[in-house]
C-alpha positions as CSV (number, residue, x, y, z in Angstrom):
1,M,5.7,6.2,-16.3
2,A,8.0,5.3,-13.4
3,A,11.5,4.1,-14.1
4,N,12.4,1.0,-12.1
5,T,15.3,-1.4,-11.6
6,N,13.9,-3.8,-14.2
7,G,13.7,-1.2,-16.9
8,V,10.0,-1.8,-17.3
9,A,7.1,0.5,-16.6
10,A,6.2,0.1,-13.0
11,C,2.5,0.4,-13.8
12,S,2.4,-2.9,-15.7
13,H,2.0,-5.3,-12.7
14,D,1.0,-3.3,-9.6
15,N,-1.8,-1.3,-11.2
16,Y,-3.1,-4.4,-12.8
17,D,-3.5,-5.9,-9.3
18,V,-5.5,-2.9,-8.2
19,L,-7.7,-2.6,-11.3
20,N,-8.6,-6.3,-11.3
21,K,-9.6,-7.0,-7.6
22,K,-12.5,-9.4,-7.3
23,T,-13.6,-7.5,-4.2
24,E,-14.0,-3.9,-3.3
25,I,-10.9,-4.1,-1.0
26,S,-7.6,-3.0,-2.4
27,D,-4.4,-1.4,-1.4
28,V,-5.7,2.0,-2.7
29,N,-8.8,2.2,-0.5
30,I,-7.0,0.6,2.4
31,M,-4.5,3.4,2.2
32,F,-7.2,6.1,2.0
33,E,-8.4,5.0,5.4
34,S,-5.0,5.3,7.0
35,E,-3.5,8.1,9.3
36,P,-0.3,10.1,9.0
37,R,2.9,8.2,9.4
38,V,4.8,8.2,12.6
39,T,8.1,9.7,11.5
40,E,10.3,9.2,14.5
41,R,12.9,6.5,14.2
42,G,12.4,3.7,16.7
43,S,15.1,1.9,18.6
44,P,15.0,-1.9,18.9
45,S,15.7,-1.4,22.6
46,L,12.4,0.4,23.0
47,V,10.4,-2.4,21.3
48,G,9.2,-5.2,23.5
49,R,9.5,-8.7,21.9
50,G,6.5,-10.9,22.5
51,I,4.4,-8.2,24.3
52,A,1.0,-9.6,25.2
53,N,-1.2,-6.7,24.4
54,P,-4.0,-8.0,22.3
55,S,-6.4,-5.1,22.5
56,S,-4.1,-2.2,22.1
57,L,-4.4,-1.8,18.3
58,Q,-8.2,-2.0,18.4
59,Q,-8.4,0.6,21.2
60,S,-6.2,3.1,19.2
61,P,-6.3,2.2,15.5
62,L,-3.1,3.0,13.7
63,G,-2.0,5.1,16.7
64,N,-0.1,2.4,18.4
65,T,3.4,3.9,18.4
66,Q,5.0,0.8,20.0
67,F,3.7,-1.4,17.2
68,T,5.1,1.1,14.7
69,L,8.5,1.1,16.4
70,Y,8.4,-2.7,16.4
71,L,7.9,-2.7,12.6
72,K,10.7,-0.2,12.2
73,A,13.0,-2.3,14.3
74,Q,12.2,-5.2,11.9
75,N,13.2,-3.0,9.0
76,K,9.8,-3.2,7.4
77,R,9.4,-0.9,4.5
78,N,5.6,-1.3,4.1
79,I,4.8,-0.1,7.6
80,R,1.7,1.9,6.6
81,Q,0.3,-1.0,4.7
82,I,0.8,-3.4,7.5
83,L,-0.8,-1.0,10.0
84,C,-3.9,-0.5,7.7
85,Y,-4.5,-4.3,7.2
86,A,-3.8,-5.0,10.9
87,R,-6.4,-2.4,11.9
88,R,-9.0,-3.9,9.5
89,Y,-8.5,-7.5,10.5
90,A,-7.1,-7.4,14.0
91,T,-10.3,-9.0,15.4
92,V,-9.3,-12.3,13.6
93,L,-6.7,-12.9,16.3
94,D,-9.2,-12.2,19.1
95,T,-12.1,-14.3,17.8
96,G,-10.2,-17.0,16.0
97,D,-12.6,-16.6,13.1
98,A,-10.7,-16.1,9.8
99,T,-13.8,-16.3,7.6
100,P,-13.2,-12.7,6.4
101,L,-9.8,-13.8,5.1
102,V,-11.2,-16.9,3.4
103,N,-13.8,-14.7,1.6
104,L,-11.2,-12.3,0.2
105,G,-11.3,-12.7,-3.6
106,S,-7.8,-11.5,-4.2
107,N,-4.7,-13.5,-3.4
108,V,-2.7,-10.3,-3.2
109,V,-5.0,-8.8,-0.5
110,Q,-5.0,-12.1,1.3
111,R,-1.2,-12.2,1.3
112,H,-0.9,-8.6,2.6
113,T,-3.5,-9.4,5.3
114,L,-1.6,-12.5,6.5
115,E,1.6,-10.5,6.6
116,A,0.0,-7.8,8.7
117,L,-1.6,-10.3,11.1
118,A,1.6,-12.3,11.4
119,N,3.5,-9.2,12.4
120,L,0.8,-8.1,14.8
121,A,0.7,-11.6,16.4
122,K,4.5,-11.6,16.9
123,F,4.3,-8.1,18.5
124,Q,1.5,-9.2,20.8
125,G,3.2,-12.5,21.7
126,R,0.4,-14.5,20.0
127,Y,2.1,-15.9,17.0
128,P,1.2,-19.5,17.9
129,V,-2.5,-18.4,17.8
130,F,-2.0,-16.9,14.3
131,V,-0.4,-20.2,13.1
132,Q,-3.2,-22.3,14.5
133,I,-5.8,-20.0,12.8
134,R,-3.9,-20.1,9.5
135,Q,-3.7,-23.9,9.6
136,R,-7.3,-24.4,10.7
137,Y,-8.6,-22.3,7.8
138,N,-6.0,-23.7,5.3
139,L,-4.6,-20.2,4.5
140,H,-1.4,-20.2,2.5
141,W,1.2,-17.7,1.6
142,S,0.3,-17.4,-2.0
143,K,3.0,-16.5,-4.5
144,A,2.7,-15.2,-8.1
145,N,1.7,-17.9,-10.5
146,S,3.6,-17.5,-13.7
147,L,1.1,-19.7,-15.6
148,Q,-1.8,-17.7,-14.4
149,S,0.0,-14.5,-15.4
150,F,0.6,-15.9,-18.8
151,E,-3.1,-16.8,-19.2
152,Q,-4.2,-13.4,-18.0
153,F,-1.9,-11.8,-20.6
154,F,-3.9,-13.4,-23.4
155,N,-7.3,-13.1,-21.8
156,P,-9.4,-11.0,-24.2
157,K,-11.4,-9.6,-21.2
158,L,-8.2,-8.1,-19.7
159,T,-7.1,-5.9,-22.6
160,F,-5.8,-2.4,-22.2
161,D,-9.1,-0.9,-23.3
162,T,-11.0,-3.0,-20.7
163,M,-8.7,-1.9,-17.9
164,L,-8.9,1.7,-19.0
165,Q,-12.7,1.5,-19.0
166,R,-12.5,0.2,-15.4
167,V,-10.3,3.1,-14.4
168,K,-12.8,5.5,-15.9
169,E,-15.7,3.9,-14.0
170,M,-13.7,4.0,-10.8
171,I,-12.9,7.7,-11.3
172,H,-16.6,8.4,-12.1
173,V,-17.9,6.9,-8.8
174,L,-15.1,8.0,-6.4
175,P,-15.1,11.4,-4.5
176,T,-13.2,14.1,-6.4
177,Q,-10.0,13.9,-4.3
178,M,-9.7,10.1,-4.4
179,A,-10.5,10.1,-8.2
180,A,-7.6,12.6,-8.7
181,V,-5.2,10.3,-6.9
182,V,-6.3,7.3,-8.9
183,R,-5.7,9.3,-12.2
184,F,-2.3,10.4,-10.9
185,N,-1.5,6.8,-10.0
186,V,-2.3,5.4,-13.4
187,L,-0.4,8.1,-15.2
188,T,2.8,7.8,-13.1
189,G,2.8,4.0,-12.8
190,L,3.6,4.0,-9.1
191,R,2.4,1.5,-6.5
192,P,-0.9,2.7,-4.9
193,T,0.9,3.4,-1.6
194,E,3.7,5.2,-3.4
195,A,1.2,7.3,-5.4
196,C,-0.4,8.5,-2.1
197,E,3.1,9.3,-0.7
198,S,3.9,11.1,-3.9
199,V,0.8,13.3,-3.6
200,K,1.8,14.1,-0.1
201,L,5.2,15.2,-1.1
202,L,3.9,17.3,-4.0
203,N,1.6,19.2,-1.6
204,M,4.6,19.7,0.7
205,F,6.7,21.0,-2.2
206,S,8.9,23.9,-1.3
207,D,12.5,25.2,-1.7
208,E,13.5,22.9,1.2
209,I,11.7,19.9,-0.2
210,R,12.8,19.4,-3.7
211,Y,10.7,16.7,-5.4
212,Y,9.4,18.0,-8.7
213,N,12.1,19.1,-11.1
214,P,10.4,21.6,-13.5
215,E,13.5,21.8,-15.7
216,H,13.5,18.1,-16.5
217,K,9.8,17.6,-15.9
218,V,10.3,14.6,-13.6
219,L,9.4,13.6,-10.0
220,E,12.6,12.7,-8.3
221,H,11.6,9.8,-6.2
222,Y,15.2,8.8,-5.5
223,R,15.5,11.8,-3.1
224,F,13.2,9.8,-0.7
225,P,14.7,6.3,-0.6
226,D,12.7,5.3,2.5
227,V,9.5,5.6,0.5
228,F,10.4,4.7,-3.1
229,I,13.6,2.6,-3.0
230,R,12.7,-1.1,-2.3
231,R,14.2,-4.5,-2.9
232,T,12.5,-4.8,-6.3
233,K,10.9,-2.5,-8.7
234,C,12.4,0.7,-7.2
235,A,10.9,3.9,-8.5
236,Y,13.6,6.5,-9.2
237,I,11.8,9.0,-11.3
238,S,8.4,9.6,-13.0
239,I,8.1,11.7,-16.1
240,V,5.2,14.2,-15.7
241,N,4.1,17.3,-17.4
242,R,2.3,20.3,-15.8
243,E,-1.1,18.8,-16.6
244,I,-0.3,15.6,-14.6
245,F,1.3,17.6,-11.9
246,G,-1.8,19.8,-11.6
247,I,-4.1,16.8,-11.1
248,V,-3.1,16.5,-7.5
249,Q,-1.5,19.9,-6.8
250,N,-3.2,21.7,-3.9
251,I,-5.7,18.9,-3.6
252,A,-8.0,19.4,-0.6
253,N,-8.1,16.8,2.1
254,T,-5.4,14.7,0.4
255,P,-5.2,11.2,1.7
256,L,-2.2,10.7,4.1
257,I,-1.7,14.4,4.5
258,Q,-2.0,15.8,7.9
259,R,-3.7,19.2,7.9
């Protein structure tokens, strides 16, 4: 269970979003397709504003350092997520066909996709094109619906046992490494992207990189504020035992880990 700024288990909302997608697309499998993060800090002076370069991202998926620098200059904390969704849906800006976005069954995924395309369009100098596409297909920036959340809370089909069964089914059909990360994600209560980063840090664990505290049996997320400290629901620590730690320790071909 991850400690957060609201004093509530971080798994309560974010993991619900992942386990209840109406489509097969989620932040988890989007992140598994991503590449290692560009760690160099970018300077705003190096980032062109309104650069018309529509094909660059497609030619070099997630390898576009200039786009990464642009996002860093905008102080975006979810850069990896933006890059992943931008890679998947970049063709929408080229073709003007937003049908794939309309067919997304999840408001959460659609919101993340719109955010990624908006940033990509600004970087490429095609933001008016993005606005026209969004208006033509009546795509809106959806927000959390408190009434819907209340109804879901009392929905008998969305009980803890039901969600747990879905997790078990997911683990059963996924490859071993991905299934291990999903188990770790559920047990720690982190966001899917944070769970992937946590696995990465655990596999880099050394005397120089102190992350797991064996004395207190916690993962010390606060030591990596760029990854875990956000505006809301910040993850400071996760209480784990050796069994949970061992799920992803020395995992082969870990997602997001450069070998």
